[in-house]
TIDODREN-606009 format. One line per field, with one value per residue: residue number from 1; z, x, y of N, C-alpha, C in turn. Coordinates in steps of 0.2 Angstrom, whole numbers, plus 5000, padded with zeros to 4 digits. Layout:
<rs>
semi = (NUM | ...) .
nw = (Z | ...) .
nu = (X | ...) .
nv = (Y | ...) .
caw = (Z | ...) .
cau = (X | ...) .
cav = (Y | ...) .
cw = (Z | ...) .
cu = (X | ...) .
cv = (Y | ...) .
</rs>
This chain:
<rs>
semi = (1 | 2 | 3 | 4 | 5 | 6 | 7 | 8 | 9 | 10 | 11 | 12 | 13 | 14 | 15 | 16 | 17 | 18 | 19 | 20 | 21 | 22 | 23 | 24 | 25 | 26 | 27 | 28 | 29 | 30 | 31 | 32 | 33 | 34 | 35 | 36 | 37 | 38 | 39 | 40 | 41 | 42 | 43 | 44 | 45 | 46 | 47 | 48 | 49 | 50 | 51 | 52 | 53 | 54 | 55 | 56 | 57 | 58 | 59 | 60 | 61 | 62 | 63 | 64 | 65 | 66 | 67 | 68 | 69 | 70 | 71 | 72 | 73 | 74 | 75 | 76 | 77 | 78 | 79 | 80 | 81 | 82 | 83 | 84 | 85 | 86 | 87 | 88 | 89 | 90 | 91 | 92 | 93 | 94 | 95 | 96 | 97 | 98 | 99 | 100 | 101 | 102 | 103 | 104 | 105 | 106 | 107 | 108 | 109 | 110 | 111 | 112 | 113 | 114 | 115 | 116 | 117 | 118 | 119 | 120 | 121 | 122 | 123 | 124 | 125 | 126 | 127 | 128 | 129 | 130 | 131 | 132 | 133 | 134 | 135 | 136 | 137 | 138 | 139 | 140 | 141 | 142 | 143 | 144 | 145 | 146 | 147 | 148 | 149 | 150 | 151 | 152 | 153 | 154 | 155 | 156 | 157 | 158 | 159 | 160 | 161 | 162 | 163 | 164 | 165 | 166 | 167 | 168 | 169 | 170 | 171 | 172 | 173 | 174 | 175 | 176 | 177 | 178 | 179 | 180 | 181 | 182 | 183 | 184 | 185 | 186 | 187 | 188 | 189 | 190 | 191 | 192 | 193 | 194 | 195 | 196 | 197 | 198 | 199 | 200 | 201 | 202 | 203 | 204 | 205 | 206 | 207 | 208 | 209 | 210 | 211 | 212 | 213 | 214 | 215 | 216 | 217 | 218 | 219 | 220 | 221 | 222 | 223 | 224 | 225 | 226 | 227 | 228) .
nw = (4999 | 5002 | 5002 | 5004 | 5007 | 4994 | 4979 | 4961 | 4948 | 4936 | 4941 | 4940 | 4940 | 4953 | 4953 | 4941 | 4940 | 4949 | 4944 | 4934 | 4942 | 4947 | 4936 | 4935 | 4943 | 4945 | 4944 | 4940 | 4945 | 4957 | 4959 | 4966 | 4957 | 4944 | 4948 | 4953 | 4964 | 4967 | 4963 | 4953 | 4952 | 4949 | 4961 | 4968 | 4979 | 4983 | 4989 | 4989 | 4989 | 4988 | 4983 | 4982 | 4972 | 4965 | 4962 | 4975 | 4982 | 4983 | 4985 | 4981 | 4983 | 4981 | 4982 | 4983 | 4978 | 4987 | 4983 | 4990 | 4986 | 4970 | 4960 | 4963 | 4966 | 4975 | 4986 | 5003 | 5009 | 5003 | 5007 | 5016 | 5034 | 5042 | 5053 | 5061 | 5059 | 5049 | 5039 | 5038 | 5033 | 5020 | 5014 | 5013 | 5005 | 4994 | 4990 | 4977 | 4961 | 4959 | 4954 | 4943 | 4946 | 4959 | 4964 | 4961 | 4969 | 4982 | 4981 | 4980 | 4993 | 5000 | 4999 | 5003 | 5006 | 5002 | 5008 | 5003 | 5002 | 4995 | 4992 | 4983 | 4984 | 4983 | 4982 | 4979 | 4985 | 4996 | 5012 | 5029 | 5034 | 5022 | 5020 | 5016 | 5027 | 5037 | 5029 | 5028 | 5041 | 5044 | 5035 | 5040 | 5053 | 5049 | 5042 | 5053 | 5062 | 5055 | 5049 | 5059 | 5069 | 5079 | 5088 | 5090 | 5093 | 5106 | 5110 | 5104 | 5098 | 5087 | 5088 | 5098 | 5096 | 5099 | 5104 | 5092 | 5078 | 5075 | 5069 | 5074 | 5072 | 5059 | 5047 | 5037 | 5021 | 5014 | 5001 | 4987 | 4973 | 4959 | 4945 | 4940 | 4943 | 4956 | 4971 | 4985 | 4999 | 5013 | 5028 | 5040 | 5052 | 5064 | 5069 | 5075 | 5067 | 5054 | 5040 | 5033 | 5019 | 5010 | 4998 | 4990 | 4975 | 4959 | 4953 | 4964 | 4971 | 4982 | 4987 | 4996 | 5005 | 5014 | 5022 | 5028 | 5039 | 5039 | 5026 | 5019 | 5013 | 5001 | 4993 | 4981 | 4984 | 4976 | 4965 | 4952 | 4939 | 4938 | 4925 | 4919) .
nu = (5038 | 5052 | 5059 | 5074 | 5083 | 5089 | 5081 | 5084 | 5076 | 5076 | 5078 | 5077 | 5063 | 5061 | 5052 | 5052 | 5063 | 5059 | 5048 | 5054 | 5061 | 5050 | 5045 | 5054 | 5049 | 5047 | 5034 | 5017 | 5011 | 4998 | 4984 | 4970 | 4954 | 4950 | 4941 | 4929 | 4931 | 4944 | 4960 | 4973 | 4990 | 5002 | 5009 | 5020 | 5029 | 5043 | 5052 | 5066 | 5075 | 5091 | 5102 | 5118 | 5119 | 5108 | 5091 | 5080 | 5068 | 5054 | 5044 | 5030 | 5021 | 5006 | 4999 | 4985 | 4975 | 4961 | 4945 | 4932 | 4921 | 4921 | 4915 | 4917 | 4931 | 4936 | 4928 | 4927 | 4927 | 4935 | 4948 | 4963 | 4965 | 4974 | 4986 | 4990 | 5004 | 5007 | 4999 | 5005 | 5018 | 5014 | 5010 | 5022 | 5033 | 5047 | 5062 | 5066 | 5065 | 5056 | 5055 | 5042 | 5036 | 5038 | 5029 | 5017 | 5018 | 5017 | 5004 | 4996 | 4997 | 4988 | 4976 | 4965 | 4973 | 4976 | 4987 | 5000 | 4992 | 4989 | 4998 | 5010 | 5018 | 5032 | 5043 | 5058 | 5061 | 5051 | 5047 | 5043 | 5039 | 5034 | 5021 | 5004 | 4996 | 5006 | 5011 | 4999 | 4997 | 5008 | 5007 | 4995 | 4999 | 5009 | 5003 | 4995 | 5005 | 5010 | 5000 | 4991 | 4997 | 4996 | 4986 | 4988 | 5001 | 5011 | 5024 | 5041 | 5048 | 5050 | 5037 | 5030 | 5017 | 5000 | 4990 | 4993 | 4990 | 4990 | 4994 | 4983 | 4972 | 4968 | 4957 | 4950 | 4945 | 4938 | 4930 | 4937 | 4939 | 4949 | 4956 | 4943 | 4940 | 4934 | 4942 | 4949 | 4952 | 4960 | 4957 | 4958 | 4948 | 4947 | 4952 | 4949 | 4952 | 4956 | 4954 | 4959 | 4964 | 4969 | 4977 | 4983 | 4992 | 4992 | 5005 | 5013 | 5015 | 5008 | 4995 | 4990 | 4979 | 4975 | 4964 | 4957 | 4944 | 4935 | 4934 | 4929 | 4917 | 4918 | 4925 | 4928 | 4932 | 4942 | 4953 | 4965 | 4977 | 4990 | 4994 | 5009) .
nv = (5037 | 5048 | 5064 | 5073 | 5088 | 5100 | 5100 | 5101 | 5110 | 5102 | 5089 | 5071 | 5061 | 5050 | 5040 | 5034 | 5026 | 5017 | 5011 | 5004 | 4994 | 4988 | 4981 | 4971 | 4961 | 4944 | 4938 | 4942 | 4958 | 4962 | 4972 | 4982 | 4980 | 4991 | 5006 | 5018 | 5026 | 5025 | 5030 | 5025 | 5029 | 5025 | 5023 | 5015 | 5004 | 4995 | 4980 | 4971 | 4955 | 4948 | 4934 | 4929 | 4938 | 4935 | 4938 | 4933 | 4936 | 4946 | 4960 | 4970 | 4984 | 4994 | 5010 | 5020 | 5035 | 5040 | 5044 | 5050 | 5057 | 5056 | 5064 | 5077 | 5084 | 5093 | 5093 | 5093 | 5081 | 5073 | 5076 | 5073 | 5070 | 5081 | 5087 | 5103 | 5106 | 5098 | 5103 | 5116 | 5112 | 5108 | 5119 | 5127 | 5137 | 5138 | 5146 | 5143 | 5135 | 5120 | 5103 | 5098 | 5085 | 5084 | 5094 | 5088 | 5076 | 5083 | 5089 | 5077 | 5073 | 5080 | 5073 | 5059 | 5044 | 5027 | 5019 | 5009 | 4998 | 4986 | 4972 | 4962 | 4947 | 4937 | 4923 | 4914 | 4902 | 4892 | 4897 | 4897 | 4910 | 4915 | 4911 | 4914 | 4917 | 4922 | 4933 | 4941 | 4944 | 4951 | 4962 | 4968 | 4972 | 4981 | 4991 | 4996 | 5001 | 5011 | 5019 | 5022 | 5027 | 5037 | 5032 | 5019 | 5015 | 5013 | 5017 | 5021 | 5011 | 4997 | 4985 | 4990 | 4991 | 4993 | 4980 | 4970 | 4960 | 4942 | 4925 | 4918 | 4926 | 4924 | 4920 | 4907 | 4901 | 4911 | 4919 | 4926 | 4937 | 4936 | 4942 | 4940 | 4928 | 4917 | 4913 | 4904 | 4912 | 4920 | 4930 | 4944 | 4949 | 4955 | 4966 | 4983 | 4994 | 4991 | 4980 | 4965 | 4955 | 4940 | 4930 | 4915 | 4912 | 4904 | 4904 | 4903 | 4914 | 4927 | 4938 | 4952 | 4962 | 4977 | 4987 | 5002 | 5002 | 5013 | 5016 | 5006 | 5005 | 5012 | 5004 | 4992 | 4976 | 4967 | 4958 | 4962 | 4959 | 4970 | 4981 | 4985) .
caw = (4996 | 5005 | 4999 | 5008 | 5003 | 4989 | 4972 | 4956 | 4943 | 4931 | 4944 | 4937 | 4945 | 4956 | 4952 | 4934 | 4941 | 4953 | 4940 | 4931 | 4946 | 4948 | 4930 | 4936 | 4947 | 4941 | 4944 | 4939 | 4951 | 4957 | 4962 | 4966 | 4951 | 4943 | 4951 | 4952 | 4970 | 4968 | 4957 | 4953 | 4949 | 4949 | 4967 | 4969 | 4983 | 4982 | 4993 | 4985 | 4992 | 4983 | 4986 | 4977 | 4967 | 4961 | 4965 | 4977 | 4985 | 4980 | 4987 | 4977 | 4986 | 4978 | 4985 | 4979 | 4981 | 4988 | 4982 | 4993 | 4981 | 4964 | 4956 | 4965 | 4969 | 4980 | 4991 | 5009 | 5011 | 4999 | 5010 | 5022 | 5040 | 5043 | 5059 | 5059 | 5057 | 5042 | 5034 | 5037 | 5028 | 5013 | 5012 | 5014 | 4999 | 4994 | 4985 | 4971 | 4957 | 4960 | 4948 | 4942 | 4949 | 4966 | 4966 | 4961 | 4975 | 4987 | 4980 | 4982 | 5001 | 5003 | 4999 | 5007 | 5003 | 5004 | 5008 | 5003 | 5004 | 4991 | 4991 | 4980 | 4988 | 4979 | 4985 | 4975 | 4989 | 5001 | 5019 | 5034 | 5034 | 5016 | 5020 | 5016 | 5034 | 5039 | 5025 | 5030 | 5048 | 5044 | 5032 | 5044 | 5058 | 5046 | 5041 | 5060 | 5065 | 5051 | 5047 | 5065 | 5074 | 5085 | 5092 | 5091 | 5095 | 5113 | 5111 | 5098 | 5096 | 5084 | 5093 | 5103 | 5093 | 5104 | 5101 | 5086 | 5076 | 5074 | 5065 | 5077 | 5070 | 5052 | 5046 | 5031 | 5017 | 5012 | 4994 | 4984 | 4966 | 4956 | 4938 | 4938 | 4946 | 4963 | 4974 | 4992 | 5003 | 5021 | 5031 | 5047 | 5052 | 5071 | 5071 | 5075 | 5063 | 5047 | 5037 | 5029 | 5016 | 5007 | 4994 | 4987 | 4968 | 4956 | 4952 | 4970 | 4974 | 4985 | 4987 | 5002 | 5005 | 5021 | 5021 | 5034 | 5040 | 5038 | 5019 | 5015 | 5009 | 4995 | 4989 | 4978 | 4986 | 4971 | 4963 | 4945 | 4937 | 4936 | 4919 | 4920) .
cau = (5044 | 5054 | 5064 | 5077 | 5088 | 5087 | 5080 | 5084 | 5070 | 5077 | 5079 | 5073 | 5058 | 5063 | 5047 | 5053 | 5067 | 5055 | 5044 | 5059 | 5062 | 5044 | 5045 | 5058 | 5046 | 5046 | 5027 | 5013 | 5009 | 4991 | 4981 | 4963 | 4951 | 4949 | 4935 | 4928 | 4933 | 4951 | 4965 | 4980 | 4994 | 5009 | 5012 | 5023 | 5034 | 5046 | 5057 | 5068 | 5081 | 5095 | 5106 | 5123 | 5118 | 5102 | 5084 | 5076 | 5062 | 5052 | 5037 | 5028 | 5015 | 5003 | 4995 | 4980 | 4972 | 4954 | 4940 | 4925 | 4917 | 4924 | 4911 | 4919 | 4937 | 4937 | 4924 | 4931 | 4927 | 4941 | 4954 | 4966 | 4965 | 4980 | 4986 | 4992 | 5011 | 5007 | 4996 | 5010 | 5023 | 5012 | 5010 | 5028 | 5036 | 5054 | 5064 | 5069 | 5061 | 5056 | 5053 | 5035 | 5034 | 5037 | 5023 | 5012 | 5018 | 5014 | 4997 | 4993 | 4997 | 4982 | 4970 | 4965 | 4977 | 4976 | 4995 | 5003 | 4986 | 4989 | 5005 | 5011 | 5023 | 5035 | 5049 | 5060 | 5060 | 5046 | 5049 | 5037 | 5037 | 5031 | 5014 | 4999 | 4995 | 5011 | 5011 | 4994 | 4998 | 5014 | 5004 | 4990 | 5003 | 5013 | 4998 | 4993 | 5011 | 5012 | 4995 | 4987 | 5002 | 4994 | 4981 | 4989 | 5008 | 5012 | 5031 | 5044 | 5052 | 5046 | 5035 | 5026 | 5010 | 4995 | 4985 | 4995 | 4987 | 4994 | 4990 | 4977 | 4967 | 4967 | 4951 | 4951 | 4939 | 4935 | 4929 | 4940 | 4939 | 4956 | 4955 | 4937 | 4938 | 4933 | 4947 | 4948 | 4958 | 4960 | 4956 | 4958 | 4942 | 4946 | 4955 | 4944 | 4954 | 4958 | 4951 | 4964 | 4963 | 4975 | 4976 | 4989 | 4991 | 4994 | 5012 | 5017 | 5015 | 5002 | 4993 | 4987 | 4976 | 4973 | 4960 | 4954 | 4937 | 4931 | 4934 | 4927 | 4911 | 4919 | 4930 | 4926 | 4938 | 4943 | 4960 | 4967 | 4984 | 4991 | 4998 | 5015) .
cav = (5040 | 5054 | 5068 | 5078 | 5092 | 5104 | 5097 | 5106 | 5109 | 5096 | 5083 | 5066 | 5058 | 5043 | 5035 | 5031 | 5020 | 5012 | 5007 | 4999 | 4989 | 4984 | 4977 | 4965 | 4956 | 4938 | 4936 | 4948 | 4962 | 4963 | 4978 | 4982 | 4981 | 4998 | 5008 | 5025 | 5029 | 5024 | 5033 | 5022 | 5034 | 5022 | 5024 | 5009 | 5003 | 4988 | 4978 | 4965 | 4952 | 4944 | 4929 | 4928 | 4942 | 4933 | 4940 | 4927 | 4937 | 4953 | 4962 | 4976 | 4987 | 4999 | 5015 | 5023 | 5040 | 5038 | 5049 | 5048 | 5060 | 5057 | 5069 | 5084 | 5082 | 5099 | 5091 | 5092 | 5073 | 5070 | 5078 | 5069 | 5073 | 5083 | 5092 | 5110 | 5105 | 5095 | 5108 | 5121 | 5109 | 5107 | 5126 | 5130 | 5139 | 5138 | 5152 | 5141 | 5131 | 5113 | 5099 | 5097 | 5079 | 5085 | 5097 | 5083 | 5072 | 5087 | 5089 | 5071 | 5072 | 5083 | 5069 | 5053 | 5039 | 5020 | 5018 | 5002 | 4994 | 4980 | 4969 | 4956 | 4944 | 4932 | 4921 | 4909 | 4896 | 4892 | 4898 | 4898 | 4917 | 4917 | 4909 | 4919 | 4919 | 4926 | 4939 | 4945 | 4947 | 4956 | 4968 | 4972 | 4976 | 4986 | 4997 | 4999 | 5004 | 5017 | 5024 | 5023 | 5028 | 5041 | 5029 | 5012 | 5014 | 5015 | 5019 | 5023 | 5006 | 4992 | 4980 | 4994 | 4992 | 4991 | 4974 | 4968 | 4954 | 4936 | 4920 | 4916 | 4930 | 4923 | 4916 | 4904 | 4899 | 4917 | 4919 | 4932 | 4938 | 4937 | 4942 | 4938 | 4921 | 4916 | 4909 | 4903 | 4916 | 4921 | 4936 | 4946 | 4953 | 4956 | 4973 | 4988 | 4999 | 4989 | 4974 | 4962 | 4948 | 4937 | 4924 | 4912 | 4912 | 4898 | 4904 | 4902 | 4921 | 4928 | 4945 | 4954 | 4969 | 4979 | 4993 | 5005 | 5001 | 5019 | 5017 | 5000 | 5006 | 5015 | 5000 | 4985 | 4972 | 4962 | 4960 | 4961 | 4960 | 4977 | 4981 | 4989) .
cw = (5000 | 5002 | 5004 | 5004 | 4998 | 4982 | 4967 | 4952 | 4938 | 4934 | 4942 | 4943 | 4947 | 4954 | 4945 | 4935 | 4945 | 4949 | 4936 | 4935 | 4947 | 4942 | 4931 | 4940 | 4943 | 4940 | 4943 | 4946 | 4951 | 4961 | 4963 | 4959 | 4950 | 4945 | 4952 | 4958 | 4971 | 4962 | 4958 | 4949 | 4949 | 4955 | 4970 | 4975 | 4982 | 4987 | 4990 | 4989 | 4987 | 4987 | 4981 | 4971 | 4962 | 4965 | 4968 | 4981 | 4983 | 4983 | 4984 | 4981 | 4981 | 4982 | 4981 | 4982 | 4981 | 4987 | 4985 | 4989 | 4975 | 4959 | 4957 | 4969 | 4975 | 4986 | 4997 | 5011 | 5008 | 5002 | 5015 | 5028 | 5042 | 5049 | 5057 | 5056 | 5050 | 5037 | 5032 | 5032 | 5021 | 5010 | 5011 | 5006 | 4999 | 4989 | 4979 | 4967 | 4958 | 4954 | 4949 | 4946 | 4956 | 4968 | 4966 | 4967 | 4981 | 4987 | 4982 | 4990 | 5004 | 5003 | 5002 | 5003 | 5006 | 5003 | 5008 | 5004 | 5000 | 4990 | 4988 | 4982 | 4983 | 4982 | 4981 | 4978 | 4994 | 5008 | 5023 | 5034 | 5027 | 5015 | 5019 | 5023 | 5037 | 5036 | 5027 | 5037 | 5048 | 5040 | 5036 | 5049 | 5055 | 5045 | 5048 | 5062 | 5061 | 5049 | 5053 | 5071 | 5081 | 5090 | 5094 | 5093 | 5101 | 5114 | 5104 | 5095 | 5092 | 5089 | 5099 | 5101 | 5098 | 5101 | 5094 | 5084 | 5075 | 5070 | 5068 | 5075 | 5063 | 5051 | 5038 | 5027 | 5015 | 5004 | 4991 | 4977 | 4964 | 4949 | 4936 | 4940 | 4953 | 4966 | 4981 | 4995 | 5010 | 5022 | 5038 | 5048 | 5060 | 5073 | 5070 | 5070 | 5055 | 5046 | 5032 | 5025 | 5012 | 5003 | 4990 | 4979 | 4965 | 4954 | 4958 | 4974 | 4978 | 4985 | 4993 | 5001 | 5012 | 5020 | 5027 | 5034 | 5038 | 5030 | 5015 | 5011 | 5002 | 4990 | 4987 | 4980 | 4981 | 4967 | 4955 | 4944 | 4935 | 4930 | 4921 | 4913) .
cu = (5045 | 5059 | 5067 | 5082 | 5085 | 5087 | 5080 | 5078 | 5070 | 5079 | 5075 | 5068 | 5060 | 5058 | 5048 | 5058 | 5064 | 5051 | 5048 | 5060 | 5056 | 5043 | 5049 | 5055 | 5045 | 5039 | 5023 | 5011 | 5002 | 4989 | 4973 | 4960 | 4950 | 4942 | 4934 | 4930 | 4940 | 4955 | 4971 | 4984 | 5001 | 5013 | 5015 | 5028 | 5037 | 5052 | 5059 | 5074 | 5085 | 5100 | 5112 | 5122 | 5111 | 5095 | 5081 | 5070 | 5060 | 5045 | 5036 | 5022 | 5013 | 4999 | 4990 | 4977 | 4964 | 4950 | 4933 | 4920 | 4920 | 4921 | 4914 | 4925 | 4939 | 4932 | 4928 | 4932 | 4933 | 4948 | 4957 | 4965 | 4972 | 4980 | 4989 | 4999 | 5011 | 5004 | 5002 | 5016 | 5021 | 5011 | 5016 | 5031 | 5043 | 5056 | 5068 | 5064 | 5062 | 5053 | 5045 | 5032 | 5033 | 5031 | 5017 | 5012 | 5015 | 5007 | 4993 | 4992 | 4991 | 4976 | 4971 | 4969 | 4977 | 4983 | 4997 | 4997 | 4986 | 4997 | 5005 | 5018 | 5026 | 5042 | 5052 | 5060 | 5055 | 5049 | 5042 | 5034 | 5034 | 5024 | 5009 | 4997 | 5000 | 5012 | 5005 | 4994 | 5003 | 5011 | 4999 | 4994 | 5007 | 5009 | 4996 | 4999 | 5012 | 5006 | 4990 | 4992 | 5000 | 4989 | 4983 | 4996 | 5009 | 5019 | 5034 | 5048 | 5047 | 5043 | 5030 | 5019 | 5005 | 4990 | 4987 | 4991 | 4992 | 4990 | 4984 | 4971 | 4965 | 4961 | 4951 | 4944 | 4935 | 4935 | 4932 | 4940 | 4946 | 4955 | 4949 | 4935 | 4938 | 4939 | 4946 | 4954 | 4957 | 4959 | 4957 | 4953 | 4941 | 4949 | 4950 | 4946 | 4954 | 4955 | 4956 | 4962 | 4969 | 4973 | 4982 | 4987 | 4994 | 5002 | 5016 | 5017 | 5009 | 5001 | 4989 | 4984 | 4974 | 4970 | 4957 | 4947 | 4933 | 4930 | 4931 | 4921 | 4912 | 4923 | 4927 | 4933 | 4939 | 4950 | 4960 | 4974 | 4985 | 4996 | 5003 | 5018) .
cv = (5047 | 5057 | 5073 | 5082 | 5096 | 5100 | 5102 | 5105 | 5104 | 5090 | 5077 | 5063 | 5051 | 5038 | 5031 | 5025 | 5015 | 5008 | 5002 | 4993 | 4984 | 4979 | 4971 | 4959 | 4950 | 4935 | 4942 | 4951 | 4963 | 4969 | 4977 | 4983 | 4989 | 5000 | 5015 | 5029 | 5029 | 5027 | 5029 | 5026 | 5032 | 5023 | 5017 | 5009 | 4996 | 4987 | 4971 | 4962 | 4948 | 4939 | 4927 | 4932 | 4941 | 4935 | 4934 | 4929 | 4945 | 4954 | 4969 | 4978 | 4993 | 5003 | 5018 | 5030 | 5038 | 5044 | 5047 | 5051 | 5061 | 5062 | 5076 | 5083 | 5088 | 5098 | 5090 | 5085 | 5070 | 5071 | 5074 | 5073 | 5075 | 5088 | 5099 | 5110 | 5103 | 5100 | 5114 | 5118 | 5109 | 5114 | 5130 | 5131 | 5140 | 5143 | 5149 | 5136 | 5124 | 5109 | 5098 | 5091 | 5080 | 5089 | 5093 | 5078 | 5076 | 5088 | 5083 | 5070 | 5076 | 5079 | 5063 | 5048 | 5032 | 5018 | 5011 | 4997 | 4987 | 4978 | 4963 | 4953 | 4938 | 4930 | 4915 | 4902 | 4897 | 4893 | 4899 | 4905 | 4919 | 4914 | 4915 | 4922 | 4924 | 4933 | 4943 | 4948 | 4952 | 4963 | 4972 | 4976 | 4982 | 4992 | 5000 | 5003 | 5011 | 5022 | 5025 | 5024 | 5032 | 5037 | 5022 | 5010 | 5017 | 5019 | 5021 | 5017 | 5001 | 4987 | 4984 | 4995 | 4989 | 4985 | 4972 | 4961 | 4948 | 4931 | 4917 | 4920 | 4928 | 4918 | 4913 | 4903 | 4905 | 4917 | 4926 | 4932 | 4940 | 4936 | 4939 | 4931 | 4920 | 4911 | 4909 | 4907 | 4916 | 4928 | 4937 | 4951 | 4955 | 4963 | 4978 | 4994 | 4997 | 4982 | 4971 | 4956 | 4946 | 4931 | 4921 | 4911 | 4906 | 4898 | 4904 | 4909 | 4922 | 4936 | 4946 | 4961 | 4971 | 4986 | 4996 | 5004 | 5007 | 5020 | 5011 | 5001 | 5009 | 5010 | 4994 | 4981 | 4966 | 4964 | 4958 | 4962 | 4967 | 4978 | 4986 | 4992) .
</rs>
């Protein structure tokens, strides 16, 4: 979520409208099971498509704050790795009052984030690109392009990702927990920076998760329906 220009102190929180849109998802949204190293604070993203004014596809993502040391939130291990320019931007003071929700967004940027790490995908009609394999490949490459840009992107154009994954990297027959039940899913375990899994659900939707390898030791990789 990006903000540009001047925001008045009483400007409404755009996340409220976003949550309303997420609630229109025709199938349940899944996230990671509640756990001590992750904080779920309604950091949703949504992409939706329509045909003749009717919703025909939807993708909802969830981001989490990661606490490597949840017992001490001020532990440097919890802070994101920021460069000097990013730190300066976060410390910048403006000569007008800003909305409280914006202060909270800025505060969150100081900590480690699992950005768009879980995505629930739904389509009214089956398409080749809606397969769990295609969705998992797309999710992995999306995270690499956006969160590992400094080391994995060679240029400025889409497609400039160094060593993107494809469906040849997908491994099947992987056991995954969804709402406490074991299901057969897929994974991509070939990339040096991230680990990805995906599973098809009974309602025809699918869920994928892509996590940095450096953080896997802190995360329980199991899914549960996210209450909205």
